[in-house]
Structures are given as structure tokens and as C-alpha cells.
C-alpha positions as CSV (number, residue, x, y, z in Angstrom):
1,M,-375.3,-130.5,164.1
2,A,-376.7,-131.2,167.5
3,R,-374.2,-130.8,170.2
4,K,-373.1,-134.0,172.0
5,T,-373.6,-134.1,175.8
6,R,-372.0,-136.0,178.6
7,R,-372.6,-136.5,182.3
8,F,-370.1,-137.2,185.1
9,S,-370.0,-141.0,185.7
10,T,-369.7,-142.2,189.2
11,D,-370.5,-145.2,191.4
12,M,-371.5,-142.9,194.2
13,P,-375.2,-142.5,194.7
14,R,-376.3,-138.9,194.3
15,E,-379.2,-136.6,193.9
16,S,-378.6,-134.0,191.2
17,A,-380.4,-131.3,193.5
18,K,-377.4,-131.7,195.9
19,L,-375.0,-130.7,193.1
20,G,-374.4,-127.5,191.1
21,P,-375.1,-127.3,187.5
22,A,-371.4,-127.8,186.3
23,L,-371.7,-131.3,187.9
24,A,-375.3,-132.3,187.7
25,G,-376.3,-130.8,184.3
26,E,-375.4,-131.7,180.6
27,H,-372.1,-130.4,179.3
28,A,-370.3,-129.7,176.1
29,E,-368.1,-132.5,174.7
30,A,-365.0,-132.2,172.7
31,P,-362.0,-134.5,172.3
32,T,-359.4,-132.1,173.7
33,I,-359.4,-129.1,175.9
34,A,-358.1,-127.1,172.9
35,S,-361.1,-128.0,170.7
36,L,-363.4,-127.3,173.6
37,R,-361.8,-123.7,174.0
38,R,-362.4,-123.2,170.4
39,E,-365.9,-124.2,170.5
40,A,-366.5,-121.9,173.6
41,E,-365.1,-118.8,171.7
42,G,-368.4,-118.4,169.9
43,C,-370.5,-119.0,173.1
44,E,-373.9,-116.9,173.1
45,R,-375.6,-119.0,175.8
46,C,-376.1,-116.0,178.0
47,D,-375.9,-112.2,177.2
48,L,-372.7,-111.4,178.7
49,Y,-370.7,-112.1,175.5
50,K,-372.4,-108.9,174.2
51,N,-370.3,-106.4,176.3
52,A,-367.2,-108.4,177.1
53,T,-364.1,-108.1,175.1
54,Q,-363.6,-111.7,174.6
55,L,-364.2,-114.9,176.2
56,V,-361.8,-116.0,178.9
57,F,-361.3,-119.8,179.0
58,G,-359.3,-121.8,181.5
59,E,-355.6,-122.5,181.1
60,G,-353.0,-124.9,182.4
61,P,-351.6,-128.4,181.7
62,T,-354.1,-130.9,180.4
63,D,-352.8,-133.5,182.9
64,A,-353.1,-131.1,186.0
65,R,-354.1,-132.8,189.1
66,V,-355.5,-129.6,190.7
67,V,-358.1,-127.3,188.9
68,L,-358.7,-123.8,190.7
69,V,-362.2,-122.3,189.8
70,G,-362.9,-118.8,190.4
71,E,-365.9,-116.6,189.7
72,Q,-365.5,-114.8,186.6
73,P,-362.8,-112.8,184.6
74,G,-362.1,-109.2,185.8
75,D,-361.1,-106.3,183.8
76,R,-357.6,-107.3,183.3
77,E,-358.4,-110.8,182.4
78,D,-361.2,-109.6,180.0
79,L,-358.5,-107.4,178.0
80,A,-355.7,-110.1,178.2
81,G,-358.0,-113.0,177.4
82,R,-356.4,-115.1,180.3
83,P,-357.6,-116.0,183.8
84,F,-356.1,-114.7,187.0
85,V,-353.7,-112.1,185.6
86,G,-355.1,-109.0,187.6
87,P,-354.6,-108.1,191.1
88,A,-356.4,-111.0,192.6
89,G,-354.5,-113.3,190.4
90,R,-351.2,-111.9,191.4
91,L,-352.2,-112.4,195.0
92,L,-353.3,-116.0,194.4
93,D,-349.9,-116.6,192.8
94,E,-348.2,-115.5,196.0
95,C,-350.3,-117.5,198.2
96,M,-350.1,-120.6,196.2
97,H,-346.3,-120.3,196.3
98,E,-346.3,-119.8,200.2
99,A,-348.6,-122.9,200.3
100,G,-346.3,-125.0,198.2
101,I,-348.2,-125.3,195.1
102,D,-346.8,-124.4,191.6
103,R,-349.3,-122.6,189.5
104,S,-347.7,-123.9,186.4
105,E,-348.9,-127.4,187.4
106,C,-352.5,-126.3,187.9
107,Y,-355.4,-125.6,185.7
108,L,-357.1,-122.3,186.4
109,T,-360.6,-121.3,185.1
110,N,-363.7,-119.6,186.1
111,A,-367.4,-120.5,186.7
112,V,-368.3,-117.9,184.1
113,K,-366.1,-117.0,181.1
114,H,-367.2,-113.6,180.2
115,F,-366.6,-110.4,182.3
116,K,-369.8,-108.9,183.7
117,F,-369.5,-105.4,184.7
118,E,-371.2,-102.0,185.3
119,P,-369.6,-98.9,183.5
120,R,-368.7,-95.9,185.9
121,G,-367.3,-93.3,183.6
122,K,-364.1,-94.8,182.1
123,R,-364.1,-97.6,184.7
124,R,-365.7,-100.9,184.4
125,L,-366.7,-102.3,187.9
126,H,-367.3,-106.0,188.6
127,S,-370.7,-107.1,188.8
128,R,-371.5,-110.5,190.3
129,P,-372.9,-113.2,187.9
130,N,-376.5,-114.2,188.5
131,A,-377.8,-117.8,188.8
132,G,-379.0,-118.0,185.2
133,E,-375.4,-116.9,184.0
134,V,-373.8,-119.4,186.2
135,Q,-376.2,-122.1,185.0
136,A,-375.6,-121.2,181.3
137,C,-371.7,-121.3,181.9
138,A,-371.8,-124.6,183.6
139,W,-372.0,-126.1,180.2
140,W,-368.2,-125.3,179.7
141,L,-366.9,-125.6,183.3
142,G,-368.4,-129.1,183.6
143,A,-366.8,-130.1,180.3
144,E,-363.5,-128.7,181.4
145,I,-363.6,-130.8,184.6
146,D,-364.8,-133.9,182.7
147,E,-361.9,-133.6,180.2
148,L,-359.2,-132.9,182.6
149,R,-360.2,-135.5,185.5
150,P,-358.4,-133.8,188.2
151,E,-357.8,-135.2,191.8
152,I,-358.8,-131.9,193.4
153,V,-360.9,-128.9,192.5
154,V,-360.5,-125.8,194.5
155,A,-363.8,-123.7,194.7
156,L,-362.6,-120.2,195.1
157,G,-365.5,-118.4,196.6
158,A,-369.3,-118.7,196.6
159,T,-370.0,-118.6,192.8
160,A,-367.6,-121.1,192.0
161,L,-368.9,-123.3,194.9
162,M,-372.5,-123.0,193.8
163,S,-371.7,-124.0,190.3
164,L,-369.9,-127.0,191.5
165,L,-371.9,-128.2,194.6
166,G,-375.1,-126.3,194.7
167,R,-376.5,-124.3,197.6
168,G,-376.2,-127.1,200.2
169,V,-372.5,-126.2,200.8
170,G,-371.3,-122.8,201.8
171,V,-368.0,-121.0,202.1
172,T,-368.5,-120.0,205.7
173,K,-369.9,-123.2,206.7
174,N,-367.5,-125.6,205.0
175,R,-364.4,-123.5,204.4
176,G,-361.2,-125.6,204.5
177,E,-363.0,-128.9,204.0
178,F,-362.7,-131.5,201.1
179,V,-366.1,-132.3,199.7
180,P,-366.5,-135.5,197.8
181,A,-367.8,-135.2,194.2
182,P,-368.8,-137.3,191.4
183,G,-366.0,-138.5,189.2
184,G,-363.5,-139.4,191.9
185,F,-362.4,-136.0,192.8
186,S,-362.7,-133.8,195.9
187,V,-363.6,-130.0,196.1
188,L,-361.7,-127.9,198.6
189,V,-364.0,-125.0,199.7
190,T,-362.3,-121.7,200.3
191,I,-362.6,-117.9,199.6
192,H,-361.7,-116.0,196.4
193,P,-358.5,-114.1,196.6
194,S,-360.4,-110.9,195.8
195,Y,-361.9,-111.1,199.2
196,L,-358.4,-110.5,200.6
197,L,-358.1,-107.2,198.5
198,R,-361.6,-105.9,199.6
199,I,-360.8,-106.2,203.5
200,R,-357.5,-104.4,203.3
201,G,-357.5,-101.5,205.8
202,R,-360.0,-103.1,208.0
203,G,-360.3,-106.3,210.2
204,D,-357.2,-108.4,210.1
205,P,-356.2,-108.9,206.7
206,E,-352.9,-110.6,207.5
207,A,-354.6,-113.3,209.6
208,E,-357.1,-113.8,206.7
209,R,-354.4,-114.1,204.1
210,A,-352.5,-116.7,206.4
211,R,-355.9,-118.6,206.8
212,F,-356.3,-118.7,203.0
213,V,-352.6,-120.1,202.6
214,D,-353.5,-122.6,205.1
215,D,-356.5,-123.7,203.1
216,L,-354.3,-123.9,199.9
217,A,-351.6,-125.9,201.8
218,K,-354.1,-128.6,202.5
219,V,-354.1,-129.2,198.6
220,A,-350.3,-129.4,198.7
221,V,-350.5,-132.1,201.3
222,R,-353.0,-134.1,199.4
223,I,-351.0,-134.1,196.1
224,G,-347.6,-134.8,197.9
């Protein structure tokens, strides 16, 4: 059976070249998030499924007003089958709490649903998804957002931002800004929490953490 596709509908004039593949391209269609997850479990749209333990789909309430999008699952997420349960996820939980956001009321997902890594002995080291992998997995991310219809989508880092809004928006240039998107929601631009883990021991990690909390607090203000 041929897959059905849908596109985001909006009254806003737009050029697809100014959007990322998750918002500009065709997406999977399913009647519910649960059925979409079941369909995604057999995904072979790129080669990442071959080495990953399992697909890591998004999770959270289907009436969530806020969706947070990261890059891809890490080692812990790949083993658990759940997003944001590793070190970066725990840090995100702490920062969300400090910002006044209840994680249980948000939907968390990633731009890419399979763990991409390079083996180093017994360790599996994170490897950044390439543009083709992000493009392939936008089929699912776009569908998640279309089904959820949130008020705010938080782009955690460059990969998530590129999948949503393309290359015309950047984390450094637009951090802390709300960018209007088709479908009536806004995208908040900020860093991925893993960045805070990478800079420990150098620079001013506490100041960077405080800035990240400030970014998230803007979401708390918007949703009241």
C-alpha cells in the first residue's frame, strides 16, 4: 500500500527552501502518535537502523503544548528505547525544572531516531548525523509535529534546528529567539544540553548553564 503524505497547512506565505525538511517536505501520516510509532519501528529509510539497537521514538502527552527536539538518541537512549534518559537528558530535566517547565507535560523527541556511533573498543562514541540522514528521518519528525500541533517547538542544537528551519537560521545567530513556523507554532532556538557537558572544565560552564535555563524560561513565560 502506498504511504499517505501530508504537508503543514498555513496561511503564511513561505518558500520551502527557507524551511528544513521536517516542515517543508512530505511526512508520514497516521491517525495517532501511537500508530505512527508502530509504523516507524520498521523504518529503513536510511542505514542507521542496521547498527542501532532499536528505534527511539518521541514520548510525552499527545496534547503537549511544547515539543523539544534534540539531535539523535545517545548510547543510553539506544539501549533503553526512550529519548533523553542519559547524562544530557538528566541535565535537561534539571534545567527544565529550574526554568519552570514540567517535563511530564512536554513531548520529547529527536531529529534522527536511530543512534549513530563509531565503535571504540567496548565504547560507542556519538557520531553526528549527516544531512541525508536528517532528511530521511524528517519523514517522522514532521509527522510527529503535525499530529501534536504544539504551540512551541524547542530546537535543541544545530541538527534539530536544521531539520526544522533549514540553514537560514543558526544557533549562534538566533539563540533565544522565537521563530514563527508554518502551522501556527514558534520555534525557540537554543543549544543542546550535551554542549554543557562538553564544556565542563573549561570556559564558564555555570554561566552557559544559566543562559540555557534563561532560554527555556522564555517557554515557561509563553505558556503561562
